[in-house]
BALUM-952372 format. One line per field, with one value per residue (C-alpha): x, y, z. Coordinates in steps of 0.2 Angstrom, whole numbers, plus 2048, in hexadecimal, padded with zeros to 3 digits. Layout:
c1	[X  ...] .
c2	[Y  ...] .
c3	[Z  ...] .
% end
This chain:
c1	[AB9  AB4  AA1  A96  A8E  A7B  A73  A83  A7E  A8C  A84  A73  A79  A7E  A6C  A67  A6D  A5E  A5C  A59  A6C  A77  A7C  A83  A7F  A8A  A90  A94  AA4  AA2  A9F  AAB  ABA  AC7  AD0  AE3  AEC  AE6  AF0  AEA  AE2  AE8  ADD  AE3  AD6  ADB  ACF  ACC  AD1  AC7  AC5  AC3  ACB  ADB  ADD  AE3  AEF  AF8  AFB  AF8  B06  AFE  AFB  AF3  AFB  AEE  AE0  AEE  AFD  B00  B11  B16  B21  B33  B35  B48  B49  B3A  B3E  B3B  B2D  B27  B1E  B11  B07  AF9  AE8  ADE  AE0  AD1  AD5  ACA  ABC  AB8  AA9  AA2  A9B  AAB  AB5  AA6  AA5  AB7  ABF  AB1  AA4  AB0  AB3  AA0  A9E  AA9  A9E  A91  AA0  AA3  AB4  AB7  ABA  AC0  AC0  ACB  ACD  ADE  AE6  AEA  ADE  AD2  AD7  AC5  AC4  AB3  AAC  AB3  AA9  A9A  A97  A8C  A78  A7D  A8D  A89  A98  A9F  A95  A84  A87  A90  A80  A73  A7B  A7F  A6E  A67  A71  A6E  A5B  A5D  A68  A5E  A4D  A41  A48  A5A  A66  A6C  A63  A6C  A6B  A75  A7C  A84  A8F  A97  AA6  AB3  AC5  AC5  AD8  ADB  AC9  ABD  AAD  A9C  A94  A82  A83  A8F  A8B  A95  AA6  AB7  AB6  AC3  AC9  ACA  AD1  AC8  AD0  ACE  AD8  AC8  AC7  AB8  AB1  AA9  A99  A97  A87  A7F  A70  A67  A63  A58  A56  A5E  A52  A57  A68  A64  A5B  A6A  A79  A71  A72  A82  A8A  A85  A8E  A9F  AAD  AB0  AB9  ABE  AD2  AD9  ADA  AC7  AB7  AB2  AC0  ABE  AC8  AC5  AC8  AB4  AB1  AA1  AA0  A92  A91  A89  A83  A7E  A76  A71  A60  A63  A71  A7E  A78  A89  A8A  A95  A9A  AA1  AA6  AA8  AB2  AAE  ABC  ABE  AD0  AD2  AE0  AF0  AF4  B03  AFF  B09  AFC  AED  AEF  AEA  AEB  AE5  AD9  ADB  AED  AEA  ADE  AEB  AF8  AEF  AEA  AFB  B02  AF5  AF9  B0B  B07  AFE  B0E  B19  B0C  B0D  B20  B20  B15  B1F  B2F  B29  B2E  B29  B20  B13  B0E  AFD  AFA  B03  AF2  ADF  ADF  AEB  AE3  AD4  ADA  AE4  AD7  AD8  AEA  AF4  AE5  AD6  ACD  ACC  AD3  AD1  ADC  AD5  AE2  ADC  AE8  AE7  AEE  AF3  B06  B05  AFE  B0E  B16  B07  B02  B13  B12  B00  B06  B15  B0A  AFE  B0D  B12  B01  AFF  B0D  B02  AFD  AEB  AE6  AD2  AC9  AB8  AB0  AA6  AA1  A95  A86  A83  A72  A6C  A70  A62  A63  A6A  A60  A69  A63  A62  A72  A7B  A77  A78  A6B  A6D  A70  A62  A56  A5B  A5B  A48  A41  A2E  A27  A2D  A28  A17  A14  A08  9FC  9F3  9F1  A05  A04  9F9  A00  A0C  A1D  A25  A33  A40  A3D  A40  A50  A58  A60  A62  A51  A52  A5E  A51  A5B  A64  A64  A53  A5E  A6B  A5F  A54  A65  A69  A57  A58  A68  A61  A52  A5B  A67  A57  A4F  A5E  A5A  A69  A74  A76  A83  A7E  A85  A79  A77  A89  A8D  A86  A97  A9B  A88  A8A  A9B  A91  A83  A8F  A99  A88  A82  A93  A93  A81  A87  A95  A8B  A7E  A8B  A92  A82  A7E  A8F  A8B  A7A  A82  A90  A83  A79  A88  A8D  A7B  A7B  A8B  A86  A75  A7F  A8C  A89  A98  AA6  A9E  AAE  ABA  AB7  AC4  ABC  AAC  AAA  AA2  A98  AA0  A97  A9E  AAD  AB9  AC0  ACF  AD0  AE0  AE4  AE5  AF5  AFD  AFD  B05  AFA  B00  AF4  AF1  AFC  AEC  AE3  AF2  AF2  AE0  AE2  AF0  AE7  ADA  AE0  ADC  AE5  AF2  B02  B04  B14  B11  B1D  B1E  B22  B21  B11  B06  B07  B06  B03  B0E  B05  B0B  AFD  AFB  B09  B05  B04  AF4  AF2  AE7  AE1  AE2  AE4  AEF  AFD  AF9  B06  B04  B12  B13  B14  B27  B2C  B23  B2B  B3B  B38  B34  B44  B4E  B47  B48  B5A  B5D  B55  B5E  B6F  B6F  B76  B6D  B74  B6C  B5D  B59  B59  B4A  B39  B31  B40  B4A  B58  B4F  B45  B55  B5E  B4E  B4F  B62  B5E  B50  B5A  B69  B5C  B51  B5A  B57  B46  B3C  B31  B2E  B1F  B2A  B2F  B1E  B25  B31  B2E  B28  B20  B0F  B04  AFE  B11  B16  B0A  B0D  B20  B1E  B14  B20  B30  B2A  B24  B34  B3F  B34  B35  B48] .
c2	[CBE  CBE  CC5  CC4  CD4  CD3  CE4  CEF  D02  D00  CF0  CF8  D08  CFD  CF9  D0B  D0F  D11  D14  D28  D29  D31  D25  D26  D1C  D0F  D0F  CFE  CFB  CF0  CDE  CD8  CE2  CD9  CE5  CE7  CE3  CEE  CF4  CF3  D04  D0A  D19  D1E  D25  D30  D2E  D3E  D3E  D33  D41  D53  D5B  D51  D58  D6A  D64  D57  D59  D4D  D42  D40  D4E  D4F  D57  D54  D49  D3B  D3F  D40  D44  D3B  D43  D39  D31  D32  D44  D4E  D5C  D50  D47  D38  D3A  D2D  D2E  D23  D23  D2B  D35  D38  D43  D45  D4E  D42  D39  D28  D2D  D35  D24  D1B  D26  D29  D16  D09  D0D  D0D  CFA  CF4  CF6  CE7  CDC  CDC  CDA  CC7  CCE  CCE  CDD  CDC  CED  CEA  CF4  CF4  CFD  CFB  CF7  D08  D0F  D0E  D00  CF9  D0B  D0D  CFD  CFD  D0F  D17  D1D  D2D  D28  D16  D0C  D03  CF4  CFB  D07  CFA  CEF  CFA  D01  CF0  CE7  CF8  CF5  CE3  CE6  CF3  CE7  CD7  CDF  CD8  CDC  CDD  CCF  CC8  CC0  CC6  CBE  CC3  CB8  CBC  CB2  CB8  CB2  CB5  CAF  CAD  CA6  C9D  C96  C99  C9B  C9E  CAD  CA8  C97  C97  C85  C80  C81  C82  C83  C7D  C8A  C81  C85  C80  C7A  C8B  C94  C9B  C9A  C92  C8D  C7D  C7D  C91  C96  CA1  CAC  CB3  CC5  CD1  CE0  CE9  CE3  CD1  CD5  CDD  CCC  CC2  CCF  CD5  CC4  CBF  CCE  CCB  CBA  CC2  CC3  CD3  CD7  CE6  CEC  CFB  D05  CFF  CF9  CF0  CEA  CDD  CCD  CC5  CC8  CCB  CC7  CCB  CC1  CC8  CBC  CC4  CB6  CBB  CB0  CB6  CB4  CB2  CA9  CA4  CA4  CAA  CA8  CB6  CB5  CC4  CC5  CD3  CD1  CDD  CDA  CE1  CDC  CDD  CE9  CE5  CE6  CEB  CE1  CED  CFA  CF0  CE6  CD5  CC7  CB5  CB3  CC5  CC1  CB1  CB9  CC7  CBB  CB4  CC5  CCA  CBB  CBC  CCE  CCA  CBB  CC9  CD4  CC5  CC3  CD5  CD4  CC4  CCA  CDB  CD3  CC6  CB5  CA5  CA0  CAA  CA6  CA6  C95  C9A  CA3  CA0  CB4  CB4  CA5  CAD  CBE  CB5  CBB  CCD  CCF  CC9  CC0  CC4  CD2  CE5  CEA  CF9  CF9  D06  D09  D11  D1B  D25  D37  D35  D33  D24  D1B  D22  D11  D08  D17  D16  D03  D03  D10  D05  CF8  D02  D09  CF6  CF1  CFD  CF5  CE5  CE1  CD7  CCF  CD0  CC6  CC4  CB4  CAE  C9B  C96  C8B  C83  C7F  C6C  C69  C63  C50  C4E  C44  C38  C36  C24  C29  C2E  C1D  C11  C04  BF8  C05  C11  C00  BFD  C0F  C12  C06  BFF  C12  C17  C05  C08  C1A  C14  C10  C1F  C1C  C1B  C2D  C35  C2D  C38  C32  C34  C41  C33  C2A  C3B  C3F  C2E  C24  C15  C11  C0C  BFD  BF0  BE1  BE7  BDF  BE5  BE8  BF2  BFD  C01  C07  C12  C19  C1E  C28  C30  C36  C3B  C46  C4D  C52  C5E  C67  C73  C6F  C5C  C57  C52  C42  C3A  C48  C45  C48  C3A  C31  C31  C29  C1D  C16  C16  C0C  BFF  BFD  BF9  BEC  BE2  BE3  BDC  BCE  BC9  BC7  BBD  BB1  BAE  BAA  B9E  B96  B94  B8D  B7F  B7B  B7A  B6D  B63  B62  B5C  B50  B47  B48  B3F  B31  B2D  B36  B2D  B34  B47  B4A  B3F  B46  B53  B5A  B60  B72  B7C  B89  B99  B9E  B8F  B8E  B81  B85  B7C  B79  B79  B6A  B6B  B6D  B60  B61  B5A  B57  B53  B4A  B4E  B43  B3F  B39  B2D  B25  B22  B1A  B10  B09  B00  AEF  AF1  B00  AFE  B0A  B10  B18  B26  B28  B31  B28  B32  B3B  B2D  B2A  B1A  B13  B02  AF8  AEB  ADE  AE3  ADC  AE8  AFC  B01  B13  B21  B31  B3C  B50  B50  B47  B3E  B39  B2B  B28  B1B  B1D  B16  B24  B31  B2B  B2D  B3E  B44  B3B  B45  B55  B51  B4D  B5D  B68  B60  B5F  B6B  B7E  B8D  B8B  B79  B7E  B8C  B7E  B79  B81  B8F  B91  BA1  BA9  BAF  B9F  B95  B9F  B9E  B8B  B8B  B94  B8A  B7B  B82  B86  B78  B68  B5E  B5D  B4D  B4F  B5A  B61  B68  B75  B7E  B83  B8E  B9F  BA7  B97  B94  B84  B88  B8D  B7D  B73  B7C  B78  B66  B65  B6D  B66  B54  B56  B5D  B50  B42  B48  B4B] .
c3	[F69  F56  F56  F48  F40  F41  F41  F3D  F37  F2B  F22  F23  F1A  F0B  F08  F0A  EF8  EEB  ED9  EDE  EE2  ED4  EC7  EB6  EA6  EA2  E90  E87  E7C  E6D  E70  E63  E68  E74  E80  E7F  E91  E9F  EAC  EBF  EC3  ED4  EDD  EEE  EFC  F0A  F18  F23  F35  F41  F4E  F47  F53  F51  F3F  F47  F53  F49  F36  F2B  F23  F12  F07  EF6  EE7  EDA  ED5  ED1  EDC  EEF  EF9  F0A  F16  F15  F26  F26  F21  F26  F1A  F0B  F04  EFB  EEC  EE4  ED4  ED1  EC6  ED2  EE4  EEE  EFB  F0D  F05  EF8  EF8  EF5  EE5  EDF  EE1  ED9  ECB  EC7  ECA  ECC  EC1  EB1  EB2  EB3  EA1  E9E  EA6  E97  E8C  E95  E9D  EB1  EBB  ECE  EDB  EE9  EFA  F02  F10  F23  F30  F34  F24  F1D  F12  F16  F17  F05  F00  F0A  F0F  F1A  F18  F11  F07  F00  EFC  EED  EEF  EED  EE1  ED6  ED8  ED5  EC4  EBD  EC2  EB9  EAA  EA8  EA9  E9B  E90  E92  E90  E81  E71  E76  E6F  E7F  E8F  E9E  EB0  EC0  ECF  EDF  EEB  EFA  F05  F10  F14  F25  F2D  F1A  F19  F0D  F15  F0A  F13  F0A  F12  F23  F26  F17  F1D  F15  F03  EF7  EE8  ED7  EC7  EB7  EA7  E9F  EAF  EB5  ECA  ED1  EE1  EE1  EED  EEE  EEF  EE2  EE3  ED4  ED5  ECB  ED5  EE3  EF0  EEA  EED  EFF  F04  F02  F05  F19  F21  F17  F1E  F2F  F2E  F2A  F38  F41  F51  F5C  F5E  F65  F53  F4D  F56  F47  F3E  F32  F36  F25  F12  F0B  EF8  EEE  EDF  ED1  EC3  EB2  EA6  E94  E87  E75  E71  E5D  E54  E57  E68  E71  E85  E8F  EA1  EAB  EBD  EC9  ED8  EE5  EF3  F05  F0B  F1E  F23  F27  F3B  F46  F56  F60  F5D  F5B  F6B  F63  F70  F6D  F60  F59  F58  F4F  F42  F41  F3B  F2E  F28  F27  F1E  F10  F0C  F0D  F00  EF6  EF5  EF0  EE1  EDC  EDD  ED2  EC6  EC4  EC2  EB7  EC1  EB9  EC9  ED1  EE2  EE0  EE9  EF9  F01  EFF  EFB  EED  EE6  EE5  EDD  ED1  EC3  ECA  ECB  EBC  EB4  EA9  EB2  EB2  EC3  ECF  EDF  EEC  EF8  F08  F14  F23  F28  F39  F3B  F46  F37  F2D  F2B  F25  F19  F11  F10  F09  EFB  EF6  EF4  EEA  EE0  EDD  ED6  ECA  EBF  EBD  EAD  EAA  E9A  E99  E8C  E88  E90  E82  E7A  E6D  E6E  E5E  E59  E56  E42  E38  E32  E21  E15  E07  DF7  DEF  DE4  DF2  DFB  DEC  DE7  DF6  E05  DFF  DFF  E11  E17  E0F  E1C  E1C  E1E  E0C  E05  E0B  E03  DF6  E05  E09  E1B  E1E  E15  E20  E31  E3A  E3D  E4E  E4E  E55  E44  E3A  E43  E45  E36  E42  E42  E2F  E35  E34  E38  E47  E58  E60  E72  E69  E5E  E6E  E75  E67  E64  E78  E76  E66  E6F  E7E  E72  E69  E7A  E7E  E70  E6B  E7A  E75  E6B  E59  E5A  E4E  E41  E38  E27  E1B  E18  E2B  E2D  E20  E28  E38  E30  E28  E37  E41  E35  E35  E48  E47  E3B  E45  E54  E4C  E44  E56  E5C  E50  E53  E65  E62  E56  E64  E71  E67  E62  E74  E78  E6B  E72  E84  E7F  E74  E83  E93  E9B  E8E  E92  E9B  E90  E7F  E7A  E6C  E75  E76  E86  E83  E83  E95  E9F  EA4  EAE  EC0  EC5  ED7  EDF  EE9  EFC  F05  F10  F22  F30  F3F  F50  F5B  F6E  F79  F83  F72  F70  F7F  F7E  F6D  F73  F82  F79  F72  F60  F5D  F50  F4F  F3E  F38  F29  F19  F0A  EFA  EE9  EE6  EF2  F05  F0A  F1B  F22  F2E  F3A  F34  F22  F16  F08  F08  F08  EFE  F09  F02  F0F  F0F  F1E  F27  F39  F45  F52  F5D  F6A  F7C  F7C  F70  F7C  F8B  F82  F7C  F8E  F97  F8A  F8D  FA0  F9E  F94  FA2  FB0  FA8  F98  F9B  F96  F83  F82  F8A  F7D  F70  F76  F6D  F76  F83  F80  F8A  F9A  F9B  F9A  FA7  FB4  FB1  FB5  FC4  FCB  FC7  FD2  FE1  FE1  FD8  FCA  FC2  FC6  FB7  FA8  FB0  FBF  FB2  FB6  FC8  FC0  FC2  FB1  FA9  FA9  FA7  F96  F90  F98  F8E  F7E  F81  F84  F72  F68  F70  F6E  F5D  F58  F61  F5A  F48  F49] .
% end
């Protein structure tokens, strides 16, 4: 099962790196120069034998030629060798400082220019990738050395008197089984990877911690490293089961005009190693983790091949890892790939595979650029002269403050800042509600300072057009209000003279706020009254039997005692049936039950093929039905179904 690294000596060794370690000064390149396209630089590191005695009995399968090339025995023909050449090769005796100073430290200077940089540790499982990135107490790795130098450099460049103000933030995440997990906040769950309009990769909801010193980095990095998923295999007792990414962001703000802003990102990536499950002995959860790791590394190889071949589609989105590395491979970052290999012959196939991937990666071309933006300050208000405004507009724009200039009290009184900046306050004839909204907008923009958009500080022609448009809209609103008041007064006067003609006058207009709503007439309904209620009505001596008829759009009732038809405005139809008609209908149904075939019985309502066959079978066994209620004896027909059958069948027979 997966376990969480809580107090690993390897993690504690990362934090043991102090300012006493050897560190070179970083030089800066001119900020205004845009670098040409940069190729991905590849360095190969050969770790020593895990067991010191193994090197004496077993010769290594890799041999270094010089500082940039190496050779591997050809497994098809052991008398031949395969030669590889890279930007740097570090043998078994190379130290952590050699790797950092030779390959990683030179790319840190690009962060202060507003550019991105990334360092990737690649290789099979057990090849020493985590050791290269984290290190040991005696030999700190890439991550502590890079953070120490970067924080020292930002303190020097962001000191008082320097043109730039610098700040550093860090984020730490892992990709475990295609899930992006925040190691600084493990409870946040799976995060999504997005891309903004400028093509920058970002992760919404990812925790960012500001750091100003190495102790701040230690305080956040130690518990976060304990949250990374590790596990034991046959080849490595502390095998990384996820890809870990440390993101360090450097923000710069210029203290003087033109107030430029820069942003540089440093990706420090410790990739999980590819695994051969036959040698690692993975089962269960380990097998599932190994499958996710190998799949993501396979997609990474497809991305490198697509970039080298110039294909129109690069499969970045096929994996979370390649989606996150979109800026490092084929993007805008200065990238360095450290390929870790093992000297043992049992790792021969893994070593050749890692070297082939490194050889293809060095052909990838990135296009770094400076992430710089300008922050314009707020423009000063433009004051128009009376000649530019004209006589009428100058009088309106002058306002009561300038008319009372002869009064010494008005001259000495302080004027609020909003009245000085906003030209919209000079519109004395504006609606108070609209004026209040415009002034609140002006105060809001003024409170934002240089970050606010200078909406009201437009040039003089645009400002005059704005003032004229607002005045025209204000006059139109006043005209409509006056017209509405006149119409309401006219309507009230007519209602006072003749209130009966309130609804008959076609010339009177209602106010704009009132609307007439038309209500649809109710639908006509045909109601069949229950048999018991009809029998009770016929039993009374004063009961009159009516037959309902429809003539045109009116419904009239023909009564046996009334000579003229009487109109009755009802919302529903009522059907009153005499007992003779009911008895006739029941007899007709009884005859059909006794003499009809199964096909004739299906013509009745609620009687299907199955019930018709049951009725015919019961009739053959027990004889004819004596009354309609005997239908309840048939198996499968309940009393409730019989009642519903009688109601619907009688209604359909009588209506037909």
